[in-house]
N, C-alpha and C positions, 0 to 999 in steps of 0.2 A: 410427855405424859406417861405415867406408869399404868400399864394395863395388866390386870390380874385375871386369870381364869377362875371362875367360881362355879360351883354346882356342876362339875364336869362329869361326863361319862367316858367310857373307853371301849376300845376294841383291841384286844391283845392277840398277836399272832405268833405262833411257834411252828417252824418247819421241822418235821420229824423224819426219822429213818426207820419206821416200824415195818413189819412184814405185812404189807397190804394185801398180798395174794392170800395169805392165811386168814386175814380178817375178812376178805371178800367171801371166801369159802364159808366161814363161820356165819356171816350175815345171810347168805343165800340159804344155807341149811337150817337156819333158825326160824325163818319166817313160816308161819302156818298157812297164810294165804299166798298161794303161788302166783297170784295176779300182782306182780311187783309194782304195777303202776300206782297202786293206792295202798302202800304198806307201811306199817309202823309196828314194831314189836319190842317189848321190854326185854332187857338183858339181865341175867343173873350175874351180879357183880363178882361172884366167887367162881365164875367159869374161867378155867385156865386160858381159854382163847383170847380173853380181853385183859389178861394179867399185865402184859407190857404196856398197853395203852393206859390202863388204870394207874400204873406207876408214874407214867409221864404226866397224866392229868393231875395227880396228887402233888407231884414235884412243882409243876407250874402254878397250881393253885396256892401252894405254900409261898412261892415267889410273889404272887399278887397280894396275898395276905400281908406279907412283910412290906411290900411296896406301898400299900395303902394304910400302913400303920395300925392294923388291927392288933388287939391284945396278944401278947406272947402266951397268955394263959388259955388261949383259944386256938383252934386249928380248923382247917377246911377238910371236909370229908365228902366223898361222892354220895349224893342222896339217891340218884337214880340215873339210868342210862337206857337208851332205846335206839333201835335200828330204824333208819328211814331209807327206803329204796324208792327213788324217783319222787313223784309228786303226790305225797300223802296229802289228803285234804286238810289235815290238821296243821300242816306247815305252810300252806299256800294262802292262808288268810292271816292278817296281823294278829299276833298273840304275844303274851309274855309268859314267863315261867315262875311267877311268884305264886307258889302253890302251898307254901307252908312258912311259918315264921322262921327266919334265919336262912332261907334259901337266898344265897348271895350272888353267886356267879353261875352263869349258864355257859354252855359252849357246844361246839361241834367239832368232831374229828372227821375229816373227809377221807374215807377209805378209797373211794374212786370218784374223781371229778375230772372229766375230760375238758378240753379247751372250750367247748361249747356248753358246758354244764351250767345249770341255773345259778344265778347269783342269790345271795341273801341280802335283803334290804332292811335297814333299821330306820325307824321313824323317831323323830325328836320327841322326847317326853314333855316338852314345853307346849302346853295346850294353845297358848296364844300365838305361837311362832308363825303359823301359816297365815294368820290374819294380819300380822304386822310386817313380816318380811316376805313379800311376794316376789316371784321371779322377775317381775317387770322392773324392780328397783335394783337388781343385782347386775354387776358387771363380771362377777366371778363367784364361785362357791368355795367356802372354807368351813371348818368345823363350827364356827359361830353362825353362819348364815344358812347352812344346809338344813333343809326340812327332812331330808332322807340321806342315808349314807349306805353305799353299796360295797359289798365285798365279793370279789370273784374268786372262788376257791380253786385250789389245785390239789391233786392227790397228795396226801401227807400233811396237809395244813391242819393245824389245831388252833381254834380260836376260842377266846373267852370274852364275855361281855356281861354287864350287870343284868341280873335276872328280870329287872323291871322294864328293860328296853323292849318296846314293841318291835317285832320283826316278822318277816315272812320270806318264803322262797318264791322267787319270780318263776313262773312256769317256763319250761324250756322244752322244745319239741325237736331235739336233735337226734332222738332215737337211741341214745346211749343211756345206760343206767347210771344214775348218780347215787352213790351209796355213802351214807354218813351214819355216825354214831353220835347222838346228841346226849347231853348230860346236864345235871345240876349239881352244884356243891352247896353244902350248908355249913354254917359256922357253929362249933360246939366246944365245950370245955375239954381240955386235954385230960387224959387219964382214963 
């Protein structure tokens, strides 16, 4: 039997060697609300503190652009970026990042993620999935049968995923700050 994957989604991971101490300092100094437990702050993409990260994101978005056969007359550009420290209420409920036409990829860079840091959980975009493939009929989980997919971050991880995938951060009560820079890219004409 020939089995083909159709209508697939993805989670792409890149391990980086960025200066996370410098990025941590930037994140802490950038937040207006010093109650870090519920914080999210947008970042000026022209700020020199995020220059190296921005370059890595753009390089990896370009790789994804090519991998998925998007037009060479178009390119990926960062649309926005924001800081999350710990459990912002905006990230602990399922949400997607489709905020504008052509927002294509979303992602997260983990500035600080300790061993017990919260995971990010993705939900299948297939509405009927939970009704048809229930846990009681499974002997194991794979990308086809999973209703959810978890990613356990480490410091320096950079992930990309389709902007339409519902996701959220599972609450963690380990007492350590989890710091991330989330972002969206959009597709636009070159030039």
